[in-house]
mmCIF file of the C-alpha atoms, coordinates in Angstrom:
data_MODEL
# 
_entry.id   MODEL 
# 
loop_
_atom_site.group_PDB 
_atom_site.id 
_atom_site.type_symbol 
_atom_site.label_atom_id 
_atom_site.label_alt_id 
_atom_site.label_comp_id 
_atom_site.label_asym_id 
_atom_site.label_entity_id 
_atom_site.label_seq_id 
_atom_site.pdbx_PDB_ins_code 
_atom_site.Cartn_x 
_atom_site.Cartn_y 
_atom_site.Cartn_z 
_atom_site.occupancy 
_atom_site.B_iso_or_equiv 
_atom_site.pdbx_formal_charge 
_atom_site.auth_seq_id 
_atom_site.auth_comp_id 
_atom_site.auth_asym_id 
_atom_site.auth_atom_id 
_atom_site.pdbx_PDB_model_num 
ATOM 1   C CA . MET A 1 1   ? 101.090 106.837 98.082  1.00 0.00 ? 1   MET A CA 1 
ATOM 2   C CA . ASN A 1 2   ? 101.252 103.392 99.825  1.00 0.00 ? 2   ASN A CA 1 
ATOM 3   C CA . ILE A 1 3   ? 98.840  100.906 98.350  1.00 0.00 ? 3   ILE A CA 1 
ATOM 4   C CA . VAL A 1 4   ? 98.187  97.395  99.316  1.00 0.00 ? 4   VAL A CA 1 
ATOM 5   C CA . LEU A 1 5   ? 97.248  95.094  96.347  1.00 0.00 ? 5   LEU A CA 1 
ATOM 6   C CA . TRP A 1 6   ? 95.330  91.948  97.349  1.00 0.00 ? 6   TRP A CA 1 
ATOM 7   C CA . SER A 1 7   ? 97.340  89.946  94.771  1.00 0.00 ? 7   SER A CA 1 
ATOM 8   C CA . LYS A 1 8   ? 100.824 88.517  94.619  1.00 0.00 ? 8   LYS A CA 1 
ATOM 9   C CA . SER A 1 9   ? 100.489 88.844  90.799  1.00 0.00 ? 9   SER A CA 1 
ATOM 10  C CA . TRP A 1 10  ? 103.338 90.862  89.444  1.00 0.00 ? 10  TRP A CA 1 
ATOM 11  C CA . TYR A 1 11  ? 101.336 91.677  86.254  1.00 0.00 ? 11  TYR A CA 1 
ATOM 12  C CA . LYS A 1 12  ? 98.385  93.213  88.195  1.00 0.00 ? 12  LYS A CA 1 
ATOM 13  C CA . GLY A 1 13  ? 101.012 95.176  90.160  1.00 0.00 ? 13  GLY A CA 1 
ATOM 14  C CA . ARG A 1 14  ? 102.599 96.317  86.799  1.00 0.00 ? 14  ARG A CA 1 
ATOM 15  C CA . LEU A 1 15  ? 99.149  97.460  85.458  1.00 0.00 ? 15  LEU A CA 1 
ATOM 16  C CA . LEU A 1 16  ? 98.267  99.211  88.703  1.00 0.00 ? 16  LEU A CA 1 
ATOM 17  C CA . LYS A 1 17  ? 101.613 101.115 88.622  1.00 0.00 ? 17  LYS A CA 1 
ATOM 18  C CA . HIS A 1 18  ? 101.169 101.911 84.945  1.00 0.00 ? 18  HIS A CA 1 
ATOM 19  C CA . VAL A 1 19  ? 97.678  103.544 85.598  1.00 0.00 ? 19  VAL A CA 1 
ATOM 20  C CA . LEU A 1 20  ? 98.990  105.517 88.679  1.00 0.00 ? 20  LEU A CA 1 
ATOM 21  C CA . LEU A 1 21  ? 102.068 106.817 86.890  1.00 0.00 ? 21  LEU A CA 1 
ATOM 22  C CA . ARG A 1 22  ? 99.804  108.154 84.249  1.00 0.00 ? 22  ARG A CA 1 
ATOM 23  C CA . LEU A 1 23  ? 97.991  110.022 87.019  1.00 0.00 ? 23  LEU A CA 1 
ATOM 24  C CA . ASP A 1 24  ? 101.306 111.483 88.270  1.00 0.00 ? 24  ASP A CA 1 
ATOM 25  C CA . ILE A 1 25  ? 101.289 109.175 91.298  1.00 0.00 ? 25  ILE A CA 1 
ATOM 26  C CA . ASP A 1 26  ? 104.426 107.122 92.060  1.00 0.00 ? 26  ASP A CA 1 
ATOM 27  C CA . PRO A 1 27  ? 102.959 104.301 94.213  1.00 0.00 ? 27  PRO A CA 1 
ATOM 28  C CA . ASN A 1 28  ? 104.639 102.073 96.747  1.00 0.00 ? 28  ASN A CA 1 
ATOM 29  C CA . ILE A 1 29  ? 102.828 98.810  96.313  1.00 0.00 ? 29  ILE A CA 1 
ATOM 30  C CA . VAL A 1 30  ? 102.593 96.177  99.063  1.00 0.00 ? 30  VAL A CA 1 
ATOM 31  C CA . TYR A 1 31  ? 101.501 92.771  97.831  1.00 0.00 ? 31  TYR A CA 1 
ATOM 32  C CA . CYS A 1 32  ? 99.443  90.430  99.970  1.00 0.00 ? 32  CYS A CA 1 
ATOM 33  C CA . ASP A 1 33  ? 97.271  87.367  99.584  1.00 0.00 ? 33  ASP A CA 1 
ATOM 34  C CA . VAL A 1 34  ? 93.914  87.558  101.276 1.00 0.00 ? 34  VAL A CA 1 
ATOM 35  C CA . ASN A 1 35  ? 90.717  85.541  101.197 1.00 0.00 ? 35  ASN A CA 1 
ATOM 36  C CA . SER A 1 36  ? 88.011  86.787  98.862  1.00 0.00 ? 36  SER A CA 1 
ATOM 37  C CA . GLU A 1 37  ? 85.224  84.864  100.875 1.00 0.00 ? 37  GLU A CA 1 
ATOM 38  C CA . VAL A 1 38  ? 83.490  83.884  97.538  1.00 0.00 ? 38  VAL A CA 1 
ATOM 39  C CA . SER A 1 39  ? 83.724  81.025  95.066  1.00 0.00 ? 39  SER A CA 1 
ATOM 40  C CA . GLU A 1 40  ? 86.862  80.008  93.159  1.00 0.00 ? 40  GLU A CA 1 
ATOM 41  C CA . GLN A 1 41  ? 85.708  81.736  89.922  1.00 0.00 ? 41  GLN A CA 1 
ATOM 42  C CA . PRO A 1 42  ? 83.110  84.451  90.014  1.00 0.00 ? 42  PRO A CA 1 
ATOM 43  C CA . CYS A 1 43  ? 80.327  83.879  87.407  1.00 0.00 ? 43  CYS A CA 1 
ATOM 44  C CA . ALA A 1 44  ? 78.135  86.781  88.133  1.00 0.00 ? 44  ALA A CA 1 
ATOM 45  C CA . ARG A 1 45  ? 78.498  90.669  88.083  1.00 0.00 ? 45  ARG A CA 1 
ATOM 46  C CA . GLY A 1 46  ? 77.591  90.894  91.875  1.00 0.00 ? 46  GLY A CA 1 
ATOM 47  C CA . GLU A 1 47  ? 79.909  88.136  92.870  1.00 0.00 ? 47  GLU A CA 1 
ATOM 48  C CA . THR A 1 48  ? 82.863  89.631  90.889  1.00 0.00 ? 48  THR A CA 1 
ATOM 49  C CA . LYS A 1 49  ? 82.140  93.111  92.485  1.00 0.00 ? 49  LYS A CA 1 
ATOM 50  C CA . LEU A 1 50  ? 81.871  91.467  96.020  1.00 0.00 ? 50  LEU A CA 1 
ATOM 51  C CA . TRP A 1 51  ? 85.140  89.607  95.410  1.00 0.00 ? 51  TRP A CA 1 
ATOM 52  C CA . SER A 1 52  ? 86.969  92.855  94.626  1.00 0.00 ? 52  SER A CA 1 
ATOM 53  C CA . TYR A 1 53  ? 85.371  94.420  97.746  1.00 0.00 ? 53  TYR A CA 1 
ATOM 54  C CA . ASN A 1 54  ? 86.312  91.486  100.020 1.00 0.00 ? 54  ASN A CA 1 
ATOM 55  C CA . ARG A 1 55  ? 89.842  91.523  98.799  1.00 0.00 ? 55  ARG A CA 1 
ATOM 56  C CA . ALA A 1 56  ? 90.279  95.292  99.404  1.00 0.00 ? 56  ALA A CA 1 
ATOM 57  C CA . LYS A 1 57  ? 88.497  95.144  102.830 1.00 0.00 ? 57  LYS A CA 1 
ATOM 58  C CA . ASN A 1 58  ? 90.681  92.271  104.076 1.00 0.00 ? 58  ASN A CA 1 
ATOM 59  C CA . ALA A 1 59  ? 93.799  93.838  102.722 1.00 0.00 ? 59  ALA A CA 1 
ATOM 60  C CA . ILE A 1 60  ? 93.245  97.174  104.356 1.00 0.00 ? 60  ILE A CA 1 
ATOM 61  C CA . GLN A 1 61  ? 92.398  95.364  107.662 1.00 0.00 ? 61  GLN A CA 1 
ATOM 62  C CA . GLN A 1 62  ? 95.566  93.445  107.449 1.00 0.00 ? 62  GLN A CA 1 
ATOM 63  C CA . TYR A 1 63  ? 97.762  96.437  106.399 1.00 0.00 ? 63  TYR A CA 1 
ATOM 64  C CA . SER A 1 64  ? 96.376  99.490  108.312 1.00 0.00 ? 64  SER A CA 1 
ATOM 65  C CA . GLU A 1 65  ? 99.521  101.530 107.739 1.00 0.00 ? 65  GLU A CA 1 
ATOM 66  C CA . VAL A 1 66  ? 98.849  102.001 103.918 1.00 0.00 ? 66  VAL A CA 1 
ATOM 67  C CA . ASP A 1 67  ? 96.924  104.855 102.354 1.00 0.00 ? 67  ASP A CA 1 
ATOM 68  C CA . LEU A 1 68  ? 94.683  102.669 100.198 1.00 0.00 ? 68  LEU A CA 1 
ATOM 69  C CA . SER A 1 69  ? 93.858  99.038  99.369  1.00 0.00 ? 69  SER A CA 1 
ATOM 70  C CA . CYS A 1 70  ? 92.960  97.823  95.883  1.00 0.00 ? 70  CYS A CA 1 
ATOM 71  C CA . GLY A 1 71  ? 90.991  94.664  95.018  1.00 0.00 ? 71  GLY A CA 1 
ATOM 72  C CA . ILE A 1 72  ? 91.021  93.629  91.324  1.00 0.00 ? 72  ILE A CA 1 
ATOM 73  C CA . GLU A 1 73  ? 88.740  90.881  90.145  1.00 0.00 ? 73  GLU A CA 1 
ATOM 74  C CA . PHE A 1 74  ? 88.057  89.390  86.781  1.00 0.00 ? 74  PHE A CA 1 
ATOM 75  C CA . GLY A 1 75  ? 84.876  87.429  86.376  1.00 0.00 ? 75  GLY A CA 1 
ATOM 76  C CA . TYR A 1 76  ? 82.259  86.114  83.919  1.00 0.00 ? 76  TYR A CA 1 
ATOM 77  C CA . GLU A 1 77  ? 78.745  87.301  83.760  1.00 0.00 ? 77  GLU A CA 1 
ATOM 78  C CA . PRO A 1 78  ? 76.069  85.041  82.160  1.00 0.00 ? 78  PRO A CA 1 
ATOM 79  C CA . GLU A 1 79  ? 73.782  86.794  79.837  1.00 0.00 ? 79  GLU A CA 1 
ATOM 80  C CA . TRP A 1 80  ? 71.229  85.019  77.491  1.00 0.00 ? 80  TRP A CA 1 
ATOM 81  C CA . GLU A 1 81  ? 73.140  81.799  77.331  1.00 0.00 ? 81  GLU A CA 1 
ATOM 82  C CA . GLU A 1 82  ? 76.427  83.572  76.804  1.00 0.00 ? 82  GLU A CA 1 
ATOM 83  C CA . PHE A 1 83  ? 79.203  84.830  79.074  1.00 0.00 ? 83  PHE A CA 1 
ATOM 84  C CA . GLN A 1 84  ? 80.720  88.197  79.209  1.00 0.00 ? 84  GLN A CA 1 
ATOM 85  C CA . CYS A 1 85  ? 84.129  88.993  80.835  1.00 0.00 ? 85  CYS A CA 1 
ATOM 86  C CA . ILE A 1 86  ? 84.124  91.850  83.203  1.00 0.00 ? 86  ILE A CA 1 
ATOM 87  C CA . VAL A 1 87  ? 86.592  93.374  85.707  1.00 0.00 ? 87  VAL A CA 1 
ATOM 88  C CA . PHE A 1 88  ? 85.829  95.213  88.981  1.00 0.00 ? 88  PHE A CA 1 
ATOM 89  C CA . VAL A 1 89  ? 88.194  97.199  91.001  1.00 0.00 ? 89  VAL A CA 1 
ATOM 90  C CA . CYS A 1 90  ? 87.537  98.254  94.627  1.00 0.00 ? 90  CYS A CA 1 
ATOM 91  C CA . LEU A 1 91  ? 89.395  100.896 96.442  1.00 0.00 ? 91  LEU A CA 1 
ATOM 92  C CA . ILE A 1 92  ? 89.154  101.334 100.140 1.00 0.00 ? 92  ILE A CA 1 
ATOM 93  C CA . ASP A 1 93  ? 91.133  104.029 102.040 1.00 0.00 ? 93  ASP A CA 1 
ATOM 94  C CA . LYS A 1 94  ? 92.093  104.163 105.754 1.00 0.00 ? 94  LYS A CA 1 
ATOM 95  C CA . SER A 1 95  ? 89.055  106.209 106.394 1.00 0.00 ? 95  SER A CA 1 
ATOM 96  C CA . TRP A 1 96  ? 86.950  103.353 105.006 1.00 0.00 ? 96  TRP A CA 1 
ATOM 97  C CA . ARG A 1 97  ? 85.792  105.310 101.939 1.00 0.00 ? 97  ARG A CA 1 
ATOM 98  C CA . VAL A 1 98  ? 84.992  102.945 99.108  1.00 0.00 ? 98  VAL A CA 1 
ATOM 99  C CA . ARG A 1 99  ? 85.194  103.506 95.361  1.00 0.00 ? 99  ARG A CA 1 
ATOM 100 C CA . TYR A 1 100 ? 84.540  101.009 92.528  1.00 0.00 ? 100 TYR A CA 1 
ATOM 101 C CA . GLY A 1 101 ? 85.552  100.918 88.933  1.00 0.00 ? 101 GLY A CA 1 
ATOM 102 C CA . GLN A 1 102 ? 84.578  98.533  86.327  1.00 0.00 ? 102 GLN A CA 1 
ATOM 103 C CA . SER A 1 103 ? 85.458  97.686  82.778  1.00 0.00 ? 103 SER A CA 1 
ATOM 104 C CA . SER A 1 104 ? 83.402  97.417  79.762  1.00 0.00 ? 104 SER A CA 1 
ATOM 105 C CA . THR A 1 105 ? 82.377  93.806  78.937  1.00 0.00 ? 105 THR A CA 1 
ATOM 106 C CA . PHE A 1 106 ? 83.620  91.429  76.356  1.00 0.00 ? 106 PHE A CA 1 
ATOM 107 C CA . LEU A 1 107 ? 81.322  88.678  75.053  1.00 0.00 ? 107 LEU A CA 1 
ATOM 108 C CA . LEU A 1 108 ? 83.204  85.300  74.997  1.00 0.00 ? 108 LEU A CA 1 
ATOM 109 C CA . PRO A 1 109 ? 83.366  83.616  71.635  1.00 0.00 ? 109 PRO A CA 1 
ATOM 110 C CA . GLN A 1 110 ? 81.486  80.236  71.543  1.00 0.00 ? 110 GLN A CA 1 
ATOM 111 C CA . LYS A 1 111 ? 84.694  78.095  71.935  1.00 0.00 ? 111 LYS A CA 1 
ATOM 112 C CA . PHE A 1 112 ? 85.486  79.887  75.224  1.00 0.00 ? 112 PHE A CA 1 
ATOM 113 C CA . LYS A 1 113 ? 81.977  79.781  76.521  1.00 0.00 ? 113 LYS A CA 1 
ATOM 114 C CA . ASN A 1 114 ? 81.953  76.042  76.052  1.00 0.00 ? 114 ASN A CA 1 
ATOM 115 C CA . ALA A 1 115 ? 85.331  75.787  78.084  1.00 0.00 ? 115 ALA A CA 1 
ATOM 116 C CA . LEU A 1 116 ? 83.885  77.891  80.838  1.00 0.00 ? 116 LEU A CA 1 
ATOM 117 C CA . LEU A 1 117 ? 80.806  75.750  81.088  1.00 0.00 ? 117 LEU A CA 1 
ATOM 118 C CA . LEU A 1 118 ? 83.218  72.809  81.601  1.00 0.00 ? 118 LEU A CA 1 
ATOM 119 C CA . TRP A 1 119 ? 85.269  74.766  84.113  1.00 0.00 ? 119 TRP A CA 1 
ATOM 120 C CA . ALA A 1 120 ? 88.297  74.595  81.846  1.00 0.00 ? 120 ALA A CA 1 
ATOM 121 C CA . GLU A 1 121 ? 90.950  77.150  82.073  1.00 0.00 ? 121 GLU A CA 1 
ATOM 122 C CA . LEU A 1 122 ? 90.361  79.718  79.328  1.00 0.00 ? 122 LEU A CA 1 
ATOM 123 C CA . LYS A 1 123 ? 94.086  80.350  78.883  1.00 0.00 ? 123 LYS A CA 1 
ATOM 124 C CA . ASP A 1 124 ? 94.356  76.755  77.601  1.00 0.00 ? 124 ASP A CA 1 
ATOM 125 C CA . VAL A 1 125 ? 91.804  77.324  74.803  1.00 0.00 ? 125 VAL A CA 1 
ATOM 126 C CA . TYR A 1 126 ? 93.088  79.049  71.710  1.00 0.00 ? 126 TYR A CA 1 
ATOM 127 C CA . PHE A 1 127 ? 91.815  79.750  68.245  1.00 0.00 ? 127 PHE A CA 1 
ATOM 128 C CA . ASP A 1 128 ? 93.208  77.448  65.516  1.00 0.00 ? 128 ASP A CA 1 
ATOM 129 C CA . ARG A 1 129 ? 95.214  80.055  63.546  1.00 0.00 ? 129 ARG A CA 1 
ATOM 130 C CA . GLU A 1 130 ? 95.480  77.808  60.450  1.00 0.00 ? 130 GLU A CA 1 
ATOM 131 C CA . LYS A 1 131 ? 91.703  77.249  60.222  1.00 0.00 ? 131 LYS A CA 1 
ATOM 132 C CA . ASN A 1 132 ? 91.081  80.920  60.915  1.00 0.00 ? 132 ASN A CA 1 
ATOM 133 C CA . LYS A 1 133 ? 93.725  82.772  58.914  1.00 0.00 ? 133 LYS A CA 1 
ATOM 134 C CA . GLN A 1 134 ? 91.185  85.221  57.602  1.00 0.00 ? 134 GLN A CA 1 
ATOM 135 C CA . LEU A 1 135 ? 90.396  86.174  61.184  1.00 0.00 ? 135 LEU A CA 1 
ATOM 136 C CA . SER A 1 136 ? 93.997  86.442  62.497  1.00 0.00 ? 136 SER A CA 1 
ATOM 137 C CA . ASN A 1 137 ? 93.537  90.079  63.595  1.00 0.00 ? 137 ASN A CA 1 
ATOM 138 C CA . VAL A 1 138 ? 90.326  89.109  65.306  1.00 0.00 ? 138 VAL A CA 1 
ATOM 139 C CA . ASN A 1 139 ? 92.112  86.248  67.043  1.00 0.00 ? 139 ASN A CA 1 
ATOM 140 C CA . ILE A 1 140 ? 94.776  88.546  68.179  1.00 0.00 ? 140 ILE A CA 1 
ATOM 141 C CA . GLU A 1 141 ? 92.320  90.929  69.745  1.00 0.00 ? 141 GLU A CA 1 
ATOM 142 C CA . VAL A 1 142 ? 90.371  88.181  71.462  1.00 0.00 ? 142 VAL A CA 1 
ATOM 143 C CA . ASN A 1 143 ? 93.518  86.894  72.960  1.00 0.00 ? 143 ASN A CA 1 
ATOM 144 C CA . ARG A 1 144 ? 94.352  90.374  74.135  1.00 0.00 ? 144 ARG A CA 1 
ATOM 145 C CA . TYR A 1 145 ? 91.041  90.684  75.791  1.00 0.00 ? 145 TYR A CA 1 
ATOM 146 C CA . LEU A 1 146 ? 91.494  87.253  77.473  1.00 0.00 ? 146 LEU A CA 1 
ATOM 147 C CA . ARG A 1 147 ? 94.899  88.231  78.797  1.00 0.00 ? 147 ARG A CA 1 
ATOM 148 C CA . LYS A 1 148 ? 92.768  90.832  80.724  1.00 0.00 ? 148 LYS A CA 1 
ATOM 149 C CA . ASP A 1 149 ? 95.224  93.737  80.560  1.00 0.00 ? 149 ASP A CA 1 
ATOM 150 C CA . ASP A 1 150 ? 92.950  96.169  78.638  1.00 0.00 ? 150 ASP A CA 1 
ATOM 151 C CA . LEU A 1 151 ? 89.930  95.378  80.870  1.00 0.00 ? 151 LEU A CA 1 
ATOM 152 C CA . ILE A 1 152 ? 91.982  95.635  84.180  1.00 0.00 ? 152 ILE A CA 1 
ATOM 153 C CA . VAL A 1 153 ? 93.512  98.990  82.973  1.00 0.00 ? 153 VAL A CA 1 
ATOM 154 C CA . GLU A 1 154 ? 90.110  100.372 82.172  1.00 0.00 ? 154 GLU A CA 1 
ATOM 155 C CA . ALA A 1 155 ? 88.642  99.289  85.569  1.00 0.00 ? 155 ALA A CA 1 
ATOM 156 C CA . LEU A 1 156 ? 91.755  100.692 87.412  1.00 0.00 ? 156 LEU A CA 1 
ATOM 157 C CA . GLN A 1 157 ? 91.479  104.104 85.586  1.00 0.00 ? 157 GLN A CA 1 
ATOM 158 C CA . SER A 1 158 ? 87.700  104.247 86.422  1.00 0.00 ? 158 SER A CA 1 
ATOM 159 C CA . ALA A 1 159 ? 88.281  103.575 90.109  1.00 0.00 ? 159 ALA A CA 1 
ATOM 160 C CA . PHE A 1 160 ? 91.345  105.822 90.636  1.00 0.00 ? 160 PHE A CA 1 
ATOM 161 C CA . VAL A 1 161 ? 90.036  108.808 88.624  1.00 0.00 ? 161 VAL A CA 1 
ATOM 162 C CA . SER A 1 162 ? 86.751  108.658 90.444  1.00 0.00 ? 162 SER A CA 1 
ATOM 163 C CA . TYR A 1 163 ? 88.539  108.255 93.927  1.00 0.00 ? 163 TYR A CA 1 
ATOM 164 C CA . LEU A 1 164 ? 91.145  111.020 93.293  1.00 0.00 ? 164 LEU A CA 1 
ATOM 165 C CA . ALA A 1 165 ? 88.621  113.502 91.793  1.00 0.00 ? 165 ALA A CA 1 
ATOM 166 C CA . TYR A 1 166 ? 86.180  112.939 94.659  1.00 0.00 ? 166 TYR A CA 1 
ATOM 167 C CA . TYR A 1 167 ? 88.340  112.652 97.628  1.00 0.00 ? 167 TYR A CA 1 
ATOM 168 C CA . LEU A 1 168 ? 91.656  114.575 96.939  1.00 0.00 ? 168 LEU A CA 1 
# 
């Protein structure tokens, strides 16, 4: 299966390949960089979903020889003065059939919420492990979520299983 991935990110490509190999598909991934047509950082569920769609749509238009395009987007959703992380994946095939997948949400801890409100890079904000030794396993899990891998894999699985079960 030839798939165009809207990102030049090797790690998103690695996660995509991981999910597809688990589904017995050995993909040929073409990387491209296309415009999302939305803000720099999506801060609403609808905007994150739209961004994933725009990336997949623009990629399939640019690479019509592939079987499928894939847009992956990570965003922050405001909820009751808090922010949740969420990932959307959009798949569009050459027949213009569209399928979405989304991850579960992860509520940002206060420290990260404050950084996001200041438009700081969340990857630059870490827990102080010395002050929070009793929470070290919690810190590890929070950092794992903020690396996005688990959420991206979950959204990719949702999109591809839905697409493959419905269309193939």
